[in-house]
N, C-alpha and C positions, 0 to 999 in steps of 0.2 A: 462553724455557723458563718461567722463572717467570710471565709476563705469560699464555702460555699455558694454565698450570695453574690459574692465577688464572681465566681465562674459562671454562675447563672447570668448574671448582669452581660459578660462578656459573649456568651451564646447566643444571647438575645440580640445582642448588637452584630453579631457575626449575620445573624438570620436575616434581621433588617437590611443590610447591605448586600446580601446573596442576589446575585444575577443569575438569569437563565442565559444561557449562552447556546445558541444554535451552530451545528457544524456538519458539513455536507462533503464528502471526499469519496475517493475511489479506494479499493482493498490493499494496494500497495503497502501504504503505513498503519492500517488497521491492528495489525499485532503488536506493533511498538505502542500506539496510542493508547490501545485497550489496556496495556499493562501501566501504561504512565497516567492515565486518567483519573484513575480513584486515588493516587494522591495529591492531584492539582483539589479536586472538587474537596477532600478532605481537608487540606489545608488552608481553603479559600471559603468554602462554604456555597462556593456556587454550585449551580445545577449545569450539567450540560447535555442535550440531546443531540446525539448523531445520527446522521442518515449515509448509509453507504451505497453507492451504484458503479457502475462498470464505466471506466474513465472518459470514455467518449460520450457518455450517457449524461453524467455529471458536469462534464465541460458544456454540453451542449445545452442542459436545463440552465445553467447560470448565464451562459452567453445569453439565452433567452429571456431572462429576468429572473430566475429563482433568487431569493434573497436567502443568505445565512449569514452567521456572522462570522466565521473561518470557513475557509476553501483548502481541501488538501488533495493535491493532484500532483502527478509529475511537473518537474520544473518547466516542461516546453507548453504545455497546458495552460498552466499558473501564467506564463509570460505572454500566452495569448490573450487571456483574458484581463490582464493588466492594460496590454494594448487597447482592448476595448472597452476601457473605462469600467469593468465591473469590480475591479480588485484593487486595493491601496498600494502602488508601488512600492513605499518607503518602509510598507510592514512584511514584505516578502521576505520567507527566511528557507533556508535549505536544509529540511529536519533530518534526513537520512538517504543513504544512497545504497543501492542492492544491484550485483550482478543477476542473470538469469540462472534459475537451478532447473537440476534435471532429477526426474523421480519417475519410476515404473510402479506397475502394478505390483501388489504384494507377492514376492515368491519368483519376482523376475528380476536379472541385473544385464546392465549393460557395460561396454566400456567405454568411458567418458574422458579418457587420457590424452586425446587430440581431437582435432576437428574433424580429421578424416574417419576417426574411430564412430564417432556421432554421426556422421554421414553415413557410414555403412550401417550401423544401427537402426538409422530412420529406413533406408533401403530393406533391411530385413525385419522390419516390423510389421504388424498386421493393421496397426492404428496408433495414430498421433494426435496428443493434445496441445492445443494451445489456447491461450485467452486472446481477446481484442485489445487487449492493453498494451505498453511498450514491449513486452517481451514476446507477444504474439507478434506484432510489428517485428522486431528484430529476426524472429524465426522465420517469416515469410522473406525476409531480404536474405538471409543466409540461404535457406533452401534454394532461392533463386540464383544465389553466388555460386552454390555448388552445382548448379544445373541439373537438379534432380525432381525439377517441379512436376514434370510429367509423370514420374515414377511414383510420386507419395500423394498426389492430389486427391486421389480416391480415398487414402487414408487417413483424411484429417478430420477430427472431431472438434467443432470450436466449442468451448465452454460458455455456458449461457451467462449473461451479465451477473456480475457479482455472484457467480458459481467458481470457487477455488477450481484450478486444475487438479488439484490433489484427489477432490471429491469425484471428479470424473473418472479418474485411476480407481479411487475406493470402489466404486460403482462397477468397476470391470470394462467400462465403456472404451477405454484406451488402453494400450500397452506402456507408451512412453508418453510422459507430459513435461511440459515447458513452461515456467511461470517464476517470477521473482523470488528469489530465496525464502524471504519471510514468509511468502503465501505457502510453501511447500513444506518448510521443514518441520513444523508441527502438526502435520495432517498424519493421523492414526491409520494404520491399515495400508500403508503403501510405502515403497522402498525409495527414501531420497537417497540420493549418489551425491549430491554436493553441485558448485556452480558449474557452468560449461569451462572447459578448458581456456585460457587466455586467449587463444589463437579464434576462438570463436564467440567470445561473451561480449557482452556491452552492458556498460554499468547506467543506471538509471538513477539521476536524482528526484528525489521526491520533497515538495514544498509545501510551504503553509504562508497562505496570506490573509488580510483582511477585507472582506467585503467593503465597497464603497458605501453601501448602505445599511451596514451591521447596526444592529438595536443596540447593541452591549459593546462598542469598539474597546474601552478601557477593561473589562475583563478579558474578553476575546484576545487583546493585545499579551495581557498576563499569562494566557493559556498558550498563546503561540510561542513566548518565552520559554514558558517551562517546558514545553516538547523539544527546545532546540538547545537548553541549557547543558553547561558541561556534567552536570549533575547525572543526565538522561543517558549519557553515552555507554554506561554499563549495561543498561536494559536495551537500547537500540543494538549492540553487539551481541546480546543473547539471543536475539532474533535472527541474527545472521545477516544484518544490515551494519554500516559503518555510519557513523555520525557525519551529517551533512558539513 
């Protein structure tokens, strides 16, 4: 009876100190974050509400005044928002990094052993999909570098904001898709082939930072530390990313 009472009192104390944390972010970290978050909520009693959107959309919303406790975005966008006074510079942490992955619709396979092989696959494909995020920006630059813009421009299918490229492939709306590895690797009904070859890939860092107007700065800081702690490394690697 005494033990049960002590446990109840501890639970009530935890509930009394529980905070509501709001997070806004882009999908690059979604898989890692979704796997890690339940452990944080269980161990702290805090409740986290998360809103996802495309990289450009989230960065624009925060830049124009939207407030959250934590912002999750590629490092370049986080740094822009810090310079704009929207995020706290000292809170910035690189959580994970990822290369660009390649997938095809189910039943299809292409050679991705080299940049030249990927270039040939794009020329032969009927349709190609990428997002408006960093992976898409990289593919635009790569296609331009390869000098095949005119040959492939009519084949491009841009994934709608917050719609994974894997879903576009799953629906049969494109033959080949490119996005961060963590956003492709767990999509069912497609053929994930692996990352772009080293001579064609680009690594993107994904970061977290505290909003300058955070309503729950201490609990939010604890969440940032939880996401980037050494104990999170195994989960990060499981999703196809590397710790930041």
